[in-house]
N, C-alpha and C positions, 0 to 999 in steps of 0.2 A: 598642794598650796604652794610648790617650788614652779612645777609647770605651771601654776595661773600667775604666780603673781612674775616669772622669768618673760611668757607672753607679754605681759603688759609694760614691760621694759622695766622692770624692778630689779633690783640686788639680792635673790632670797639669801645672801651670807645675811645682809641685815636689814631686816624687816620689825623695824620700831626696836632694835637695839638687836634682834632675835635673830637668829642662824636657822634659820628652814632647814637646812640642809645635814646639818648634824646628826640628827638619827639618821638621812639616810647612809651614813658610817658606819652602821655599830651592825654589821653582814650575823651576827649571830641571831638579830631578833627581828632582818629580813627574811632571814630560811624560815624562822620560827610562824612567819607569815602564808608559808609556803610560794612556789615559787617564782609569783605574783611581786610579791615583796623583790626580790630579785634582780627583778625583770625593769620594774617602777621605778626603785631606785637608781637603777641604773640610766634607765630615759631621765631621769630627773636631774641625774647630774651632769647628761652630757648638754641637756636641752640650752644650759649657762655656760657651758665651759669649767665648771666649778673645781676650784681644788678638791682632793680627792687622792689619797695614797692605799684606796681600799678598791680601786676601778678592778685591775684584772683578778683580786680575790670573789668582786660577785660576777664578772666573765666567768670566772672559771665552776663558781656557786651553779648555775645555768647550766653549763655544759656538762655537769655533773647530773642534772637532771631531766637529759634527754632523755628520752625512750629509745628501745632495740628498734625502733621503727621510723626514727628522725621525730618525732615529733614530742611533744612538750603538753604537762597537764597540773593540772592546781597543786595534785597529791600523788605519790608515785604509784598507790594505788589502783588509779582511774586508769582509762585508755587514753592515748592523744585526743586533746578534742582539737576544733583549729581556732579560737582562739587564742588559747596561751601558743600555738605553737606559732602561729602568725604577731605574737605579741612576743616571744622568743628571737623570731627572725629582726622585727626593728633593733630592740634591744641590741643587740652584735652582731647586725650590718657595718658598725662604725670599725670594728674590729674584723673584718675578712682578712685584713693583711694579715693577720696571724695565719697557719694553715688551718692547723686546727679548728679556729673559728669558721674559718673558710668553707671548710668540709658539712662540719654543724648544722652550718644554714643553707648548704645545697641540701644534705640530708633533711631537712625540716621540708625545703621547699618542696621536695620531692612525693615526703611523707604528705603535703597540704594538696599534693594536688591530688595523691591517690585519695585524699579524701571526699575533693571535691565533685558534685555533685551533675547530673543533666539538665539541670537548670541554669547552672554555673553560681550554685548557692552551697552552703552545709549544712549539717545536721548539724548538731550537740545538746547534748545532757534532750537527746528526747523531739528535738523542733529544731526547725529551718527558723534562723534569725538573720533579720535586715544587719543587724553587729557584726556576726559571726562573716559576714561578708565588707563588712565595712573595713576589718580589722586587716584580712586576708588583704584586701585591696593596698592597705599602707605597709605592710607585708610586703608585697611586691613590689612598689616605690619605695623601699628603705635598702632589700638587696640590688633595685636596679634593672627586673625585670619589667619587662613590657607587660601590658597588662592584658595585650593581644597574642602573646604568648602563646605559642601551641597547647603545652601543658596545661591554660588556664584557659583553655576555651572548648568547654564540653558538649558537646551536639547543638553545637553552631552557637550558644551561651556564652557569655563572658560573665567576666564579673562586677562589670562595671552596669551591665546587661539586668542581674539578677538583684545588683545595690538598686535602681532605678525600678525595680518593680513592685517593691513596698513602697514605694512615692504616692503620698496621696492628695485626695483634688485640692483638700487645705498646703498641701505645699510641703505639709510636715511626712514622717517617714513612719513604720508601724512594725512593730517587732518583729510580728508575721502575721503571713497573709490572711484578710479576713479582720484584724485588728484598725480600732483606727491609729491615727500618729501618736507618737506618744514623745516625749520633748526630751527625756535620758536618748531616744532609740535615732531622734533628728540630730542631735545633736554627737551621735555620733557617724552616722551618714556624711554630716558637713562635715566633720573634720577629714571624712576619705577624700573625697570630692575636695576641699580644699588641699588637702595637700599631693591629691593629683595635678592640682593646678599649678602648685608650686611646680610640682615635678617637673611639665610642657613646660611651663613656661621661662621659671629661673634658675632649676637648679635641686635645690635642697628642698629636704623633707621639711614638712609642719613642723617635727619635733628641732632641727637645726636651728641653733645659734647665727643670728642676725645680727 
């Protein structure tokens, strides 16, 4: 909700008298949701530069969840997956000026590169999906890594090549090859495309406040 109303130009701290960002500052509750709770709370708070004295605590929480291979996952008992690794990079990118964050992001990018498949995409939870590629594109954009970086082109296939391979005749994007267009998947693909357009033409990523 905070990301949505901020994108629409509203102040998320006062929506009909309610502060949507209030619960984003309860770090214990965020951690209870898994790593993604911390990641999206930070993205939401930073989307509108909303006041919060727990930013560094959230950053530390994300860093503590990084696995030995540099990746991230929903729960420590699982292997690193491309989606959460990409989302963590997006959230941490604005803090790369901190040495430990910069190192963590670099390690996460290398992990993401190793997870990339020969077709330019990724396999997560047993299947290759458009959403994983979309999140990886946004991660590279956030970290300032060109999409045609040698680390992210496999057998001549880039992330963008893979993303577009999911587009269907109706203009939408399919969750996986052979599926019909999905509204959820199309939203994520569109977000990655808009994010790339903004980076190429304007500079800031899609989550950056304007």
